[in-house]
KEVEX-350361 format. One record per residue (C-alpha): x, y, z; residue in one letter; residue number from 1. Coordinates in steps of 0.05 Angstrom, whole numbers, plus 5000, padded with zeros to 4 digits. Example, Ala and Ser with C-alpha at 12.3 -4.5 7.8 and 13.67 -1.06 7.14 Angstrom:
# KEVEX-350361
    X    Y    Z code pos
 5246 4910 5156    a   1
 5273 4979 5143    s   2
//
This chain:
# KEVEX-350361
    X    Y    Z code pos
 5225 2058 5998    m   1
 5212 1985 6016    l   2
 5189 1943 5957    k   3
 5162 1875 5937    n   4
 5209 1815 5946    s   5
 5255 1855 5992    q   6
 5283 1811 6047    l   7
 5282 1840 6117    l   8
 5319 1813 6178    h   9
 5345 1757 6135    g  10
 5280 1719 6134    r  11
 5218 1761 6118    y  12
 5206 1770 6044    q  13
 5156 1826 6029    l  14
 5099 1804 5983    q  15
 5040 1852 5984    t  16
 5032 1919 6017    r  17
 4966 1918 6055    l  18
 4966 1989 6082    g  19
 5006 2052 6088    q  20
 5002 2119 6124    n  21
 5052 2170 6149    a  22
 5115 2131 6169    g  23
 5078 2064 6174    r  24
 5069 2005 6128    q  25
 5036 1937 6135    t  26
 5058 1879 6090    w  27
 5038 1808 6076    l  28
 5106 1773 6076    a  29
 5135 1703 6074    l  30
 5178 1675 6129    d  31
 5229 1640 6085    v  32
 5265 1610 6145    s  33
 5207 1561 6151    q  34
 5198 1500 6107    s  35
 5153 1510 6071    p  36
 5152 1587 6075    s  37
 5097 1613 6120    q  38
 5055 1676 6108    p  39
 5061 1728 6163    v  40
 5041 1800 6175    i  41
 5097 1851 6182    v  42
 5081 1919 6211    k  43
 5135 1971 6199    l  44
 5149 2038 6229    l  45
 5200 2087 6199    a  46
 5230 2132 6252    f  47
 5243 2201 6223    n  48
 5262 2269 6254    p  49
 5190 2294 6248    q  50
 5161 2236 6287    m  51
 5139 2243 6359    h  52
 5172 2196 6408    w  53
 5103 2174 6431    d  54
 5093 2138 6364    e  55
 5155 2096 6374    l  56
 5136 2083 6446    k  57
 5067 2058 6425    l  58
 5098 2013 6372    f  59
 5147 1983 6422    e  60
 5092 1976 6474    r  61
 5049 1938 6424    e  62
 5106 1888 6412    a  63
 5120 1880 6487    q  64
 5047 1869 6505    v  65
 5033 1821 6447    l  66
 5093 1779 6466    k  67
 5057 1760 6531    h  68
 4987 1750 6503    l  69
 4959 1680 6491    n  70
 4889 1678 6463    h  71
 4863 1639 6404    s  72
 4830 1700 6373    r  73
 4888 1749 6381    i  74
 4942 1743 6327    p  75
 5005 1712 6357    r  76
 5068 1754 6366    y  77
 5125 1723 6325    l  78
 5183 1772 6323    d  79
 5208 1843 6332    y  80
 5268 1871 6294    f  81
 5301 1935 6268    s  82
 5324 1950 6197    v  83
 5388 1990 6189    d  84
 5387 2057 6153    q  85
 5421 2030 6091    q  86
 5368 1977 6079    a  87
 5314 2027 6097    g  88
 5341 2079 6049    e  89
 5364 2129 6100    g  90
 5313 2116 6155    l  91
 5316 2066 6213    p  92
 5255 2019 6209    w  93
 5226 1977 6264    f  94
 5187 1914 6248    g  95
 5134 1875 6286    l  96
 5116 1805 6259    v  97
 5050 1772 6274    q  98
 5010 1711 6255    e  99
 4973 1717 6188    f 100
 4898 1711 6194    l 101
 4850 1693 6137    t 102
 4786 1732 6131    g 103
 4761 1803 6121    d 104
 4758 1861 6168    s 105
 4687 1879 6187    i 106
 4700 1949 6159    q 107
 4713 1916 6091    t 108
 4647 1880 6096    l 109
 4611 1945 6113    l 110
 4644 1979 6054    d 111
 4618 1923 6009    r 112
 4547 1938 6033    g 113
 4540 1883 6085    k 114
 4486 1896 6136    r 115
 4487 1857 6201    f 116
 4426 1828 6236    t 117
 4414 1832 6310    e 118
 4432 1758 6316    k 119
 4498 1767 6279    e 120
 4515 1828 6321    v 121
 4500 1790 6385    c 122
 4548 1736 6363    q 123
 4603 1786 6347    i 124
 4591 1821 6414    a 125
 4597 1754 6450    t 126
 4663 1738 6415    s 127
 4694 1806 6429    v 128
 4671 1807 6501    l 129
 4705 1739 6510    d 130
 4770 1770 6485    i 131
 4761 1831 6530    l 132
 4749 1787 6591    i 133
 4816 1755 6578    y 134
 4852 1822 6568    l 135
 4820 1859 6625    h 136
 4829 1803 6675    e 137
 4904 1798 6663    l 138
 4949 1824 6717    s 139
 4958 1881 6702    p 140
 4898 1891 6656    p 141
 4911 1904 6582    v 142
 4867 1956 6548    l 143
 4861 1955 6472    h 144
 4836 2028 6466    r 145
 4819 2025 6392    d 146
 4763 1975 6380    i 147
 4728 1991 6314    k 148
 4704 1952 6252    p 149
 4772 1955 6217    s 150
 4805 1921 6277    n 151
 4758 1862 6278    l 152
 4771 1804 6229    i 153
 4715 1756 6211    l 154
 4737 1689 6182    d 155
 4697 1640 6140    s 156
 4677 1601 6202    d 157
 4647 1662 6234    g 158
 4703 1670 6284    q 159
 4720 1742 6305    v 160
 4792 1763 6317    y 161
 4816 1827 6351    l 162
 4876 1858 6316    v 163
 4919 1921 6315    d 164
 4943 1932 6386    f 165
 4979 1996 6365    g 166
 4941 2036 6418    a 167
 4946 1983 6472    v 168
 4957 2005 6544    q 169
 4989 1963 6598    d 170
 4959 1994 6661    r 171
 5021 1978 6701    a 172
 5064 2024 6659    t 173
 5014 2081 6662    a 174
 5000 2091 6736    e 175
 5014 2162 6758    g 176
 5029 2189 6688    v 177
 4989 2222 6632    t 178
 4965 2171 6582    f 179
 4977 2181 6508    t 180
 4912 2204 6476    v 181
 4894 2151 6425    v 182
 4831 2122 6394    g 183
 4786 2136 6335    t 184
 4734 2192 6331    n 185
 4664 2163 6341    g 186
 4688 2100 6375    y 187
 4732 2128 6431    a 188
 4694 2147 6495    p 189
 4697 2217 6526    p 190
 4746 2198 6582    e 191
 4795 2169 6531    q 192
 4794 2234 6491    l 193
 4812 2269 6557    w 194
 4874 2226 6561    g 195
 4848 2172 6609    r 196
 4825 2101 6596    a 197
 4795 2046 6639    v 198
 4768 1976 6621    p 199
 4699 2007 6610    a 200
 4730 2049 6555    s 201
 4738 1986 6512    d 202
 4664 1970 6526    l 203
 4643 2038 6499    y 204
 4684 2027 6436    a 205
 4653 1958 6427    l 206
 4583 1988 6435    g 207
 4597 2043 6384    a 208
 4624 1990 6336    t 209
 4561 1947 6344    l 210
 4517 2007 6331    i 211
 4556 2019 6266    h 212
 4543 1947 6246    l 213
 4469 1953 6259    l 214
 4457 2021 6228    t 215
 4509 2019 6173    g 216
 4528 2090 6196    i 217
 4593 2108 6230    s 218
 4579 2131 6301    p 219
 4616 2196 6285    a 220
 4560 2211 6235    d 221
 4502 2194 6281    l 222
 4468 2249 6322    p 223
 4482 2257 6396    q 224
 4441 2280 6455    r 225
 4479 2298 6518    q 226
 4539 2260 6489    m 227
 4497 2197 6479    r 228
 4496 2165 6410    i 229
 4425 2166 6382    q 230
 4412 2103 6341    f 231
 4348 2068 6363    s 232
 4304 2104 6312    d 233
 4347 2077 6255    k 234
 4342 2003 6272    v 235
 4290 1951 6290    s 236
 4316 1915 6352    l 237
 4287 1881 6413    t 238
 4280 1933 6470    p 239
 4327 1895 6516    n 240
 4383 1896 6465    f 241
 4373 1970 6453    v 242
 4379 1982 6528    q 243
 4441 1938 6532    w 244
 4475 1979 6477    l 245
 4455 2044 6511    e 246
 4488 2022 6575    i 247
 4550 2001 6537    l 248
 4556 2071 6507    t 249
 4539 2113 6568    e 250
 4584 2176 6566    p 251
 4602 2168 6640    a 252
 4645 2105 6650    p 253
 4616 2092 6720    e 254
 4547 2084 6688    r 255
 4569 2030 6640    r 256
 4576 1957 6658    f 257
 4629 1946 6712    n 258
 4667 1895 6669    s 259
 4666 1856 6604    a 260
 4643 1795 6644    r 261
 4583 1833 6671    q 262
 4567 1859 6601    a 263
 4569 1788 6573    l 264
 4523 1763 6629    l 265
 4472 1817 6613    a 266
 4477 1802 6539    l 267
 4464 1728 6550    e 268
 4401 1744 6589    t 269
 4378 1790 6533    c 270
 4388 1734 6482    k 271
 4350 1681 6521    k 272
 4282 1714 6514    s 273
 4254 1783 6504    n 274
 4202 1771 6558    s 275
 4224 1712 6601    v 276
 4294 1739 6606    g 277
 4271 1809 6625    r 278
 4276 1799 6700    q 279
 4348 1772 6698    a 280
 4368 1826 6649    s 281
 4340 1881 6693    q 282
 4378 1852 6752    s 283
 4444 1857 6715    a 284
 4427 1926 6690    i 285
 4408 1953 6759    s 286
 4478 1936 6785    s 287
 4505 1994 6743    v 288
 4452 2041 6771    r 289
 4418 2051 6704    y 290
 4355 2022 6674    g 291
 4286 2032 6647    r 292
 4222 1992 6655    l 293
 4214 1944 6597    f 294
 4140 1959 6589    c 295
 4152 2034 6589    l 296
 4205 2029 6535    v 297
 4160 1984 6493    s 298
 4101 2031 6500    m 299
 4143 2092 6482    q 300
 4168 2057 6420    l 301
 4097 2039 6399    i 302
 4071 2110 6410    i 303
 4129 2143 6375    v 304
 4125 2094 6317    g 305
 4050 2106 6309    a 306
 4060 2182 6311    f 307
 4114 2180 6258    v 308
 4072 2135 6213    w 309
 4010 2180 6219    i 310
 4051 2243 6209    h 311
 4084 2215 6147    f 312
 4018 2192 6118    r 313
 3985 2260 6130    m 314
 4041 2306 6107    f 315
 4083 2264 6060    g 316
 4158 2252 6061    g 317
 4185 2297 6005    a 318
 4205 2356 6048    y 319
 4231 2309 6102    k 320
 4282 2280 6053    a 321
 4308 2351 6040    k 322
 4313 2365 6115    q 323
 4348 2299 6127    s 324
 4406 2326 6085    e 325
 4414 2385 6132    a 326
 4409 2345 6196    k 327
 4461 2296 6170    t 328
 4508 2352 6149    y 329
 4502 2392 6213    i 330
 4510 2330 6256    g 331
 4573 2312 6218    s 332
 4599 2384 6224    m 333
 4587 2383 6300    n 334
 4627 2319 6308    r 335
 4682 2343 6261    a 336
 4688 2408 6301    q 337
 4696 2367 6365    q 338
 4751 2325 6333    a 339
 4783 2388 6304    y 340
 4786 2420 6373    y 341
 4819 2359 6403    l 342
 4874 2363 6350    e 343
 4883 2439 6346    n 344
 4858 2467 6412    n 345
 4812 2514 6374    t 346
 4750 2509 6330    f 347
 4751 2518 6255    s 348
 4721 2575 6215    n 349
 4725 2537 6150    s 350
 4682 2479 6126    i 351
 4738 2452 6080    p 352
 4784 2448 6140    e 353
 4737 2398 6171    l 354
 4752 2350 6113    e 355
 4681 2324 6108    l 356
 4673 2334 6033    g 357
 4612 2377 6047    i 358
 4594 2432 5997    s 359
 4578 2501 6025    t 360
 4516 2504 5980    q 361
 4465 2454 5954    t 362
 4398 2461 5920    a 363
 4364 2463 5988    n 364
 4413 2496 6036    y 365
 4471 2543 6046    n 366
 4521 2516 6098    y 367
 4570 2556 6141    s 368
 4609 2551 6206    t 369
 4625 2608 6254    h 370
 4677 2597 6309    a 371
 4686 2634 6374    k 372
 4734 2623 6431    a 373
 4690 2574 6470    k 374
 4638 2554 6419    a 375
 4625 2543 6345    v 376
 4559 2547 6308    f 377
 4544 2507 6245    n 378
 4487 2532 6201    y 379
 4443 2501 6147    a 380
 4402 2559 6120    i 381
 4342 2538 6079    s 382
 4339 2561 6007    q 383
 4267 2538 5999    r 384
 4200 2558 6030    s 385
 4180 2486 6044    d 386
 4239 2464 6088    v 387
 4266 2486 6156    k 388
 4334 2515 6174    s 389
 4381 2484 6225    y 390
 4437 2506 6271    v 391
 4486 2463 6309    g 392
 4528 2484 6367    g 393
 4591 2456 6398    v 394
 4611 2486 6466    f 395
 4675 2481 6505    l 396
 4656 2466 6578    v 397
 4690 2443 6642    p 398
 4687 2368 6653    v 399
 4663 2379 6724    t 400
 4600 2414 6698    e 401
 4580 2350 6661    l 402
 4598 2301 6717    y 403
 4598 2332 6786    s 404
 4625 2268 6816    s 405
 4686 2263 6771    t 406
 4757 2279 6794    a 407
 4778 2295 6723    e 408
 4800 2366 6709    k 409
 4802 2406 6645    g 410
 4753 2420 6588    m 411
 4713 2379 6540    t 412
 4662 2392 6484    t 413
 4587 2380 6480    i 414
 4541 2389 6421    s 415
 4468 2403 6403    i 416
 4428 2408 6338    l 417
 4368 2455 6335    c 418
 4313 2458 6283    e 419
 4276 2522 6265    a 420
 4203 2520 6286    n 421
 4179 2547 6219    k 422
 4197 2531 6147    r 423
 4226 2583 6101    g 424
 4290 2622 6087    i 425
 4311 2643 6157    t 426
 4374 2644 6199    t 427
 4357 2610 6265    p 428
 4386 2638 6330    p 429
 4445 2598 6358    p 430
 4437 2551 6418    p 431
 4463 2570 6486    t 432
 4500 2537 6543    y 433
 4493 2565 6614    d 434
 4511 2533 6681    n 435
 4506 2462 6658    g 436
 4445 2472 6614    t 437
 4450 2463 6538    l 438
 4389 2489 6502    s 439
 4361 2515 6436    c 440
 4342 2588 6431    s 441
 4269 2612 6424    p 442
 4243 2599 6355    g 443
 4281 2533 6350    t 444
 4274 2464 6380    t 445
 4325 2409 6396    d 446
 4304 2357 6345    y 447
 4328 2304 6394    l 448
 4287 2336 6450    d 449
 4317 2389 6496    k 450
 4345 2362 6562    q 451
 4387 2389 6618    e 452
 4456 2362 6634    i 453
 4455 2324 6700    n 454
//
């Protein structure tokens, strides 16, 4: 086991371990070959017999790609070395040395309770898009493939740095071969989970990250409708910015912005003015064949907001708080089942296997999950007469049924959450999927509104 003060490669003295998971360690170290000694970050990978070769390939690819990057807000590559088995106590270790950055990861700030305003999120988006423009316009383009709050560092001057290129893809090395499936659940777009990535994949991950900053909720824990993250009801944002985020997180990559540069242009028009900038913003949005009329969106928001306020005033919010527990639990179970299928090629019949820390029984609900070959149903059965039951469904479907224009083959998952129409202790019928249509059964309603898959 590597330890404090150990000297690696004759120059890097380990100081503080910053992170560790299976076969990997990250250390703050001192480069003692410099005068005075300089702090550096050393990422280490232990190669053992149980490790997949893909992990070492990704580690080496990160070093090779970083060596050729030159951007003020990407940590500089400094060195790459190996540690012999004797020094590594029986295992060969590989080390990647990078520039040390001061500041906190945005995930750390979220964990401390930080909530970001629309203005702050726009500034972060602008900074990250500037980095993505640089990466995507290299020849060949470089895709990060794992943008998320923990991989963004915010310094005391408000500068944002993009770190951890462990999932990076150099498109030139990937043409004609199957890409390694990487990314983080909730932030990775559908096509990346199918084993393919394009520049727009990084845009989706950025959009999901920004939604996390605005809502304070991981995108993996937010509800979905037809694979779209539902967030607008949890924040108070200008309509143009909501629309910009929705385009960024479109499930189909061809319906997102064509490039980071185009996304930045549309964002700048959003920031100029919520009314004066509308025309320019709509022009940028129309180029990706997706948009809504500003006035219609505004009117819908006003009507929905008024309805919710009146309903709350008339009926009170006590039973809604109880039902919120069930909707949150079932939404999380749906997403966890999707992630479980990606890892195990099957759905789980056990709530503990989903590793969500969810109890199977609370004062208000009994929870259970029931897996079949091509679907799994997650239940929240009411234990009270004043709250409704819920059922979530995750279905295994051909990719071509979701996107008729795609050339991708294989299967993917899609989810839905249904609410019983009546309160009381009942078991709602499970949802159904048939010929491209995902729907709730009679007696239940999609609480995000039932829609057909296009």
